[in-house]
N, C-alpha and C positions, 0 to 999 in steps of 0.2 A: 271094218265095215265098208262095204262098197256103196257108193252113191252115184246117182246120175243127176247132173246139174246143167241146166242150159247156160250158155255163155252169158246170156243177159242177166240171169239170176245170179251167176257168179260175179259179174261186174257189180251188181247191187250189194252183194255181201261184202265184197272187197271195199266198196265205197263206204259202207257203214263202218267197217273197221277203221279206215283211214279217218273218216269224219270224227268218230269217237276218240281216236288217238290224238287228234288235234284239239277238239273242242273241250274235252274234259280237263286237260291240264290248264288251258286258258281260263275256263270258268273257275276252276278251283283256285288258281293263282289270283285271279281278280277278286274273288270273295275274301281270300286271306289278306290281300292288299287293302281292301275296304275295311276289314275288321281291325287290321293293324293301324289304320288311320283313325278309327274311332277310339282305340285304346290310347294312342299317343296324342289324341286331340288335334290331329293334323288332317283335316278333311281332304279326301282324294276324289277325283272325278268318278262318278258311279255310272257303270253301264248297266241299266236295269235289265236289258235283254240277256246279258251274260249271267246275271244273278238268277233270272227266271230259268235259263237253260240249266244252270247248276242245280236249282231246286227240282226241276223236272227229272233230271238224270238221277238225283238222289232218291226221288219217289219211286222211279222205275227199279232201281237197284233194291230198294226196300221191298217192293212187291215181289221181285225175283227171289230174294232170300226168303220171304214169307211163304212163297209158293213151294220152295224147296224143303222147308222144315215143317210146314203146317199142312196136315191132311185136309183141313177145312178149306185152306187156300187152294189146294190142288183140285178140289171138287168144285171150283168156280163154274165149270161148264153146266152145272145143274141150275145156275142162276142166269137166265137169258139176258137180264139187264147188265150183269157184270161182264158178260161176253162182249156185248156191243160197245161198252165203254172202255174196258181194259185194253182192247186192241189199240184204240186210238191214242191212248196215253203215251205209248211208246214211240209214236211218231212226232210227239210234241217237241222234242229238242231240235229235230231237223226243221219243223215248221217255224220254230222261234228264230232259228238262224236265218231263214229266208226273210222273215219279217224284219229282223234286225238289220240285214243288209239293205232292205227296201227303205227303212227309215234313214239309214246313213246315206243312201243314194239321194234321197230327197234333200239332205243337208250337204250334198256334194262332197262327202268325205269317204266314199267307197274306194277301196283299193283293189288291186289285182288279187291279193290274198283272199279278200272277202268274196270276190267272184268265184274263186276256186272252192271255197267253203260252201258257197251256195250250190254250185254244181255237185259237190259231193253230198250235200244235204238232200237235193232232189233225187239223185241217183240212189241214195240209201233208204228212201221212203219204203219201197216194197220190202226190203229186208228187215227194216225196223218194225214192220207190221207182221212179218212172217214169224219172228221169234215169239212174241206173245201168243200168236195163234197156235203155234206148236206147243207152247207151255200150257195154255188153258185147255186145249183140246187133245193133248197128246194121248195116244193109245196106251192102254196097259197091256194089251196083247194084240199083236199085229200078225196077220198071216205071213207065211214065209215069203211070199212074193205075189205081187198083183199081176193078173193076166194082162196082156197087152191091150185088150179091148175093154178093160175095166180097171183103170189105174186107181180109181177112188176106193177100190176094195182094200188097199193097203192102209186106208185110214179107218180107225174104228168108229169115228163119229159120222156115220152115214146120214144123220139127220141135219148135218151142216153142209156137207159137200157131196157132189156127185160128179159123174163123168161130164167133160165139156163136149160141146157140139162137134168140134174137129175130131174127137176120138170116136164119137158115134157115127159120124158121116164125113169121113176124110176126103171124099171126092169133091165135096162142096167147099172145102177149105185147103186148097193146094199149097198156099203159102204157109199156113199154119202146120200142115203135115210135113212140108219140107223142113221147117225150123225144128219141129219136134224130133225129126229123124237125123238131122245133120248138125244142128247147132247145139250139141250136147257134149258135155265133158264127163267122162266116167273115170272115177278115181277111188282110191282106197283111203279111208280116213282112219287113223290109228286110235280108235275109241273102243275100249273093251268093257266100259261100265254098263252092265245090263240095265241098271236103273234108268239111265238117260239115253240109251241107244235109239229108242223110238223118237224121242225129242229131236235129236240131231238128224235122224234120217228123214223126218218130215219137214224140216226147215226148207230145203230146196224147192219141194213142190209147192209149199205155201208162198214162197218168194215169187215163183212164177205166177201164181194166182194173183197176188197183189200187184205184180208188175203189169199184168193185163189191165187191171183196174186203173193203174196210174197212166199208162200210155193211152188208155181210152179217153181220159179227160185231157191230158196234155196235147193230144193230137186232134182235139175237137171231134172225137169219135171216128176219125179216119181209120184207125187200127181195127175197129169193130166192123166198120162198113166193108173193108177189104179183107177181113178175116186174118189180120196179122196178129195172131195170138200165140203164146208159147206155153200156156198152162194146159195140162191134161185134165184138170178138174175145174168145176165151177161151183158156185154156192147154191144151196137149195132155196129157191124163191119162197117156198112156203114157210121157211124158218125166219120169223120176223127179226130175231136177234142178229143173225149173221147178215141178213138183208139190211137192217138198220146200220150195222157197222160198215157195210160196203157204201151205203148211201152217205153216211157221215164222212167216210174217208174220201169219197169222190168230191164232197163239198170242200174238204180240206185241200185236195188237189186243185180245185178251182180257185181257192184263195192263193195258193202258190203260183198258179198260172197268172192270176191277175197281178200279183206282186212282181212277177218277172217281166210281164209285158206292159206294165203301166207306162214306163218312161218312153219306150219306142213307139207305142201305139196310141195310148190314151193321153199322155202328157201334152203332146202338141195340140190336141183337140181341146183339152181343158184350158191351156194357155191362150188359145185363139178365142174361146168363149169369154175368158176373163178380160182380155183386151177389148173385145167388143162391148162387154158390159161396162167397162171403165169409160170407154169412149162415149157410150150412150149417156152415162151419168154426167160426164163433163159437158156434153151438148145440152142436156136438160138444164144444168146449172147456169150455163151461158145464156140460154134463151130466157130463163126466168129473171136474170139480171137485166 
């Protein structure tokens, strides 16, 4: 199967693989360590964030298995509420890792390894959203190939996605047009399973879509202002389910942005206000005496 993947989407997919390869063993080992401590009645320090990450990954795996074996689960696209919420669940492990590092940073115990995990978690957010998107909305029959001026035609769910503005009007988006034409990796993936070929073929384009939503928030909308986008598709605004999912995901990205920038940007301001309040309290106490 031949796929076209932007370099940015490929970086997100690789980051997701690395993040899961690191965090899953750590979370599982920590849970086993805690359980062993309970059995032997020798309490061990509990990292609640790691346990939450382990539970979220377990739920995601369970939903993935259910979607593979259950026809009812595969028809989740008929429930708009399920679409909006199921997308976000798969981004939870990455979000929890960012918040875990933020908590540790407040306690001054963050390490270089934790910073690397945070970077991988942030980079993996678009890919972690693309996989459930492709699973929930995957086509049962896809045209042989989408025309260059209508990339969304390769997606069966036209009610959720349509062509992006750079595709419809490339002259107004020179940077996006350049990226779509040049920052692309074309390769052959050795997948011969007819049942899942549409699922795998749709992951790259959905990754690029969620990548645009991520960079839009993390760049304070600079990427949208200057037309630095990589996705050939965009969501249908009239579909409130996918629009709600995008809004909630952008809110999640805003939380990530706040957690990442709190120390260098907001922490000095908070500390200054705290000192000023403490000084004012001391002066009032002294004047009262």
